[in-house]
N, C-alpha and C positions, 0 to 999 in steps of 0.2 A: 364689679364686678369681676370685671377688665383691670383698674387697678388693684382690687383684691390677690387677683394672679400672677400680676407684674412680681407685686412687693413677696406674693412665695417661692415667686424665682429666684428672684434675686436675693432672699432671703439662703435656701437653699445655693445658690451662687456661692455667696459668703465662709457658709460654713465650709467647704467645697476648698474652697482658697486658703481657712485659715487649715484646712487638715495638712492637706498636701503643701500646708508649706511648713509646719510642723511633722509632719512624715520621718524624714531623717531622723530629725531628736528623738521620735518616737524607737526607730528598730535601735536606734543607739543604745536607749534605756533596755530595750527589750533583749538586744545581744549580749550583755553583759550581767543578767540573770542569772544567777544559780539556778538551772532550772531544765532537766533530759525529755522535755516534753517535747513528742514526734513533733507539734509543732517549731518550736524554738528549733529544734534539730536541724529543720528546714530551711527553715530562716539563716539558720546559719551559714550550711552550703552554698545556699542562694547568694547569700552574700561574699564567701570566698572564690567560687566563680568567677562572681563581678568582679571579682581585681582588691577582693578586702580595704580594709577603713574605709577611706571616705568617701575613694568610687564606688567601693561594694557598696553603702550605708547606701548612698543617690541611684545606684541603678535598681536597687529593691526597693526603692521609695517608689522612684518611674512606675518601675512592674507592679507594683500591688498599683496606683493608682490609673494603669492602662486597664487593667484590671477589670478593677471599678465601672470607670466612664466606660466600657464597653458593657458590661451588664446592663447600662444605663439606657447609653445612645449606639448602643452598636459596635460592632466590632471597626477597626479602621479602611476606610479605603484608601485601595491602592491602586496601578495602573492592573498591575497583573493581577490585583482579584478580578476586576472588571474586563479585564479579557477573559479568565478561565470563567467568568459566570455567561460571558458570552458563547460560548464554549459551550459549554453545557445547555443553555439555551434551542444553538443547534440541533442538542444533539433529541433535544425535548423533542425540534420542531419533525428533526429525519422520524420522531417515531409515530409520530401524529401525524405526518400532512406526507411524506414521500410513503412511508410503508404504509400508504390510502387505496382505495379504488381509483381515483385520479391517474395513478401509478400504474394501475396496475393490477394492484397485493390485495390481497384477502375478498377476495373475488370466488364465488361457487360454493360445495357443500364447508357445513360449520368448518368440520376437523379439516379438513384440509387448508381453508381460510388459515385459522389459527396454526397452520403449522405452519405454513409460508410465514405469515410474518410473527413469526418466533425463529425463523430461519431468516428472515429481513435484520431482526434484533441483532442477530449474531455476527450479520456482514454489517451494521451499522458500526458491532465496538470493533469486527476486522480493520474498517477503514480508518477510526480512529487513535486505536492502535496503532495503526501504521503513521498516521499522520504526527504522531508527540515524539514515535522513531526517529523521524524524518525530521522534525523542522525543531524541534524541542533545547535541541545540542547543537554546539559549534559544526558550522560548513567546512568545506565540502568533504564528507565520507561517506563512502559505500554502507548502506541497507540494505539487505534481503526485501526484496522487494514483495515475495508472496513463501508462503513455504507450506508443508502436511496442515499448519495450524493458524495462515494466516492467508485467507484468501481474496484473491480479488481481480479485477481484471481480467478478469480469465487468465486462472493460473494455470499449470501445465508439471505435471506430472512427470517427464521426461529433463524438464525443465530446472535450472535456477535464475533466476531475474535478479538487478541490483539496483540499485537507486541511489542515482547522488543528487545535492540539491545543490544548483552553479549558483545559488544568491548568495549573499550574506545575509547571518541569521541577526545580524551586530543593532536593526536599525537600516530606514531609505537612506540617511545619508551616509552609511556604510556603503549598504547596497549600490548607492551611485556613483561611489569612490572607488570602490571594492575593482580591482581590474581580472575579467576573464581570462584568463591565462593560468593552466591548472596541465600538474603532471600524472597521468595515467600509468603504471607498471603492475603488472603482473605476469601466469604463464597459461600454458593451453592448458598444459595438461592430456585430461584423456575425452575432450570436449569433439564431438563430429562436427561443433560446428559454432563461433561466439559471437557475439558481434557488437558496436554501440552504435546508440544513435543521441543523436541532439536535438531537448526539443524545447521549443517556448511554446506562450502561452497564446491560443491556439485566437483567442479573439481580442487581443488587449489589453484589454481587462481584468481587477483582480488582486492579491495577491502573488499564489503559487498557481494560478491557472486545471488545475487538479484533470481529471478526465480529460479536460477539455485541449491538452498542447498537443503541438503538431511536430510531429518531423523535418524538421527541419534541414541534415545532414546526419550524413550514418557513415559507418566502415566495419567490413568481415574481416576474415582471418585470414582473405585470400588478399586486403592490399594491406595486411599491417608487416610490418620484416621482426625477425623472431633471432633469437641468435642458439646458438649451438643446443642448451636446454630447454629452447623454447618456450624465453622467456622473452618479454618486450615492451616497450617503452612508448605512450603516446605521450602527442604534444597538442594541446588542442587549446586555441587564439584568437582571435577572428583573424589574423593576417599571416600567412606565412612565415615565422622569421628567419627560417634560414636555414643552411647547414651549417653554422656557426652556433646555431642558439640551439638547433635538435641534436646536433653529435647523438645519431641513430637513430633518434625515434624518428614513428609516426605522426606528421603531422593533422590533424584532427581540424576541419574548420569551426569553430564557435562562436556565435555573433556574439554581439554585447550584451543580448538582450535573452540570452540564452537564460530558461529557467532549469532544465534538469538533468543530466544524463543518464541512457538505460543498457543495461548489458544485457545479453542471453551471451548464457549460456545452455546448450544439449547435448545431451547424454546419448550414446546407445548401448545401455549397460544395466544388468538386475542384480538384484535390486533396483529399483526408477532411479537417476540422476537428482530430483528430489530428495531422497531419505539419504542416498549412501557416499552421495562426493561433493567435494571443500575444492570452493574457489579461490583460487590463489587472486588477491585486484587492493588496493591502494588508490588515492588519489591524495592528490595534496594541490595548492598555489602555488605555482613555478615559484614567484618570488616569494614562498615562505624559506625562512632559518631550515638549515640542515637539522640545527644542535633543538634541540627540545623547548614549545617555547615557553616560558613563567603564565600562567593558568591566572585569567582577573578574576576578580572574586564576583557573584551572581547583584545583576541589579535589575530593579524593578522594571525600567523602559522595554529592559532590552530583553527580559520573558515576554512583558508581556507583547514585545511584538514578535518573538514564537511563537506565544497559543496563538496568537491570532492568524497564523500563517496554516498553521494546524487547523483552527477551524473553517481557512477556506478554504484546506484542502475538503475537508471533511463534509464540506456544504458542495460544491463541487462532485465528490462523488456520490449525495445523494436532492437533496433539496435542489440544483440547477441542471443535477439531473435531465433530459428530454423526454414529456412524457410520452406513452405511450404510438406510438404513427409510422404506418405500416410504408406509409408513403417515403418515411427517410432512410429504411433497413437497407445495410447495402446492396450491392449485386450478388455477393455468394454465399447469399441467406437466402436461400427459400422462404416466402410467408405461408405457404401451407402448411400441412402441418403433414411428418412424416415421410417428409420429399428434402432434397440439399441441394443446397445450390450450386453453381457450374465453378469449381474450382477460379479464383481471381488473385492477382495480387496485388497487394497494397502499395496506395501512392505515395511518394515525398509529400509531404504538404498538405497529406488529411490530417484527419484530427480527431486523436487518440492514439492510442497506445501500442497502431499496432507495427508489423517492424517489417520494409519495405524488400526485404530477400526474401518471404514468406507469402505461398499463396495459399489461400484460407476457403476452405468450404464447411456451409451451415446451416443446418436444420431444424424445427423444431419435432421431436416425437410429442404420438399421443395413442398410450396403448393402454385396453383392460389387464385386467390380472392374467385371465390364457389368453392373449396376444402375445404376437411377435415382431418387430420390425426384421430385413434381411438386408441389406445392407450390401451390391458390386456394386463393384468398381475397377477403379486401376491407379495403382503409385503412378508418376513421373517421374520420367528420371530428372533425381534429385538426389540434394547427400540427405533426405531426415524428411520422413513423414512419420502423424501417427495422427489419431484417433484419441480423442476424450469427451467426457459427459460434464455438462455444467446443469445446475439449478437457475433460476430466473435471473439469482444477485451474479451471474456471472463467474461461480464458484465451482470449481469442481465436485466430484459426491469425492465422499470419503476413498481415497482409495490406501485407505492402510494395508487391507486386506488383499492386496494385490493379486497372489497365487488361487486365489478357490476363487473370492469374486468381485473377477477387476472392473473396471468400471473407464477404463481407457487401456490402447492397442497402439505398442509400436510395429507400426507398419514392416517389411520388405520393399527394400528398393527397388529396380528392377540391375537384374546378375548385366555382369560386361556387353554391349552388345543386343542385347535388350531395351526397347523403349517405353515398356510399364512391365508392373508390375501388377496381375489380380490378385484382388481379394473379394472375400464375405465375410461377414461380419452379424451375427446376429443377436441383436438385445432383445429382453426379456427379462420378466417378471423371475422366472426356473429356467435352468439352463435344461434346453429342448433333451430325450431322451435319445440314444440312435447317433446325438450326434456330438460331432470330437474339434470339429472346429472351432473359429474365434470368432466366442459370446462377451458380451456383453451387458452386465450385470445393472437393473433399471433402481437397485434399492426398493423395490415397491411404490417405485412412483411413478402413477398417471404420465404426467409429461416432465420434460425436460429436452436440453440444446446436446444436439452433436454437434459435435466440431473438430474439420479436419485442418493437420497444419500438410503442407509439403515446404520444406527449409531448400531457397534455391534452385526451383523448379528448370526445370530446361523447355523453351518453346513460350511462346504467346499461351492466351489462355484461351481461345479457340482449337489448343492445340489439346489441353486436359479433357479427360473426361467426364461425362456425368455418371455420375451418383447414384445408379438405379433403387427406388428402393417397393417395396411391398411386405403389406401384411398378413398374414396372413397364422393359423391357431396356430399356439407351439407346439400343440401334440402333432400338427401336421408337414414340419419347419423338415426334417430329415426325406421326409416321403419328398413335398415339394422339391428341396433340389437335387434329389435325388432324377426329378421326370426331367 
């Protein structure tokens, strides 16, 4: 039986070999036919586009042979195709494993669980979109990290964030040899605050470190030199190159193992800055020629490496995210529902995408349709403050209806000579009657996260006031506050 099968395979191989050897001559004869059939017309166009003459005939023969073999044995395997399959596999695992009860998703009543999984798939799509946008193209360049339609890592309607990969995207050899010196240029515009933070892999493993990057150096607008137009230049390098190189630029220490640069631009404008404002920003390698470079053609091994970088980013924002563990929550996050933790500044060296200039306070709300959560506190002396609502995936609720159904508020900062600015905010499904103060719309969700930010707050953590909370019937809000 084996001998018969072997003979059959050998016969097929001989036939294929004879046909492929004769294929160019067959195509030549077909091209010479006086026939205007659609098939021959396509063959003529293909041969012409392939160069015409003997070269065109050979190219068409090779194309036909490749198509036939692909039908029989499958498509040709390449490095980039294998990398793409790994990325698709990660997406499938994120759907099956990450969006599972092990990470606390898909629990509770059937509709609630189904809606949460749907929102999780949207989140996975956002992460994949950002990963490909950041890593599939050349670096360095700035990519908008979040937007009204791209949300992750705790986005914010009052700000714009940009991410620049500081790694070479052309393979590990280029990554090791590429100098970590960059020039960033831009203008402050109408921002009330902006900063740059340099990140390195948090645990020393993986390709991009993703959500586990840690802040190693940072700088804000208080330490940046501006010209008369409010524009600036930063020089990023491991050591200070001196004024002869800086020539008026501000130096930002950037270690050799730096993986990314994150910018934060906050606006006290209306409509909110994420929607209405533009950011003037650019980055280039310090040794890059000023004249426009000649682009290189796409290479299989380069695209394969870039897809793997994107894949690693996706994994670290899904499958490698820690499973729920109350003991690992940051101190500013209250563990009990309907409570807010004491504001606390992010510390340099902590893993995550927090900013060292900001004090955070957060907690989860849990409300019935007829309940309201009243939050009372005070904004400390700071540059800017706001509060937003997030889902389980650290995505803001839809803030497109910011005028009528707000899911965030820009908070008043203390006036000159004042130490704090008191606030009262009511959070509920429907705006309470006879209440004209700050109201936040839950979108009818039974739960979510309340997240406060205070930029460049004065004083230490003990000086920040705790945000008090109480749950009352929504139709008793005005009565409760008046009492």
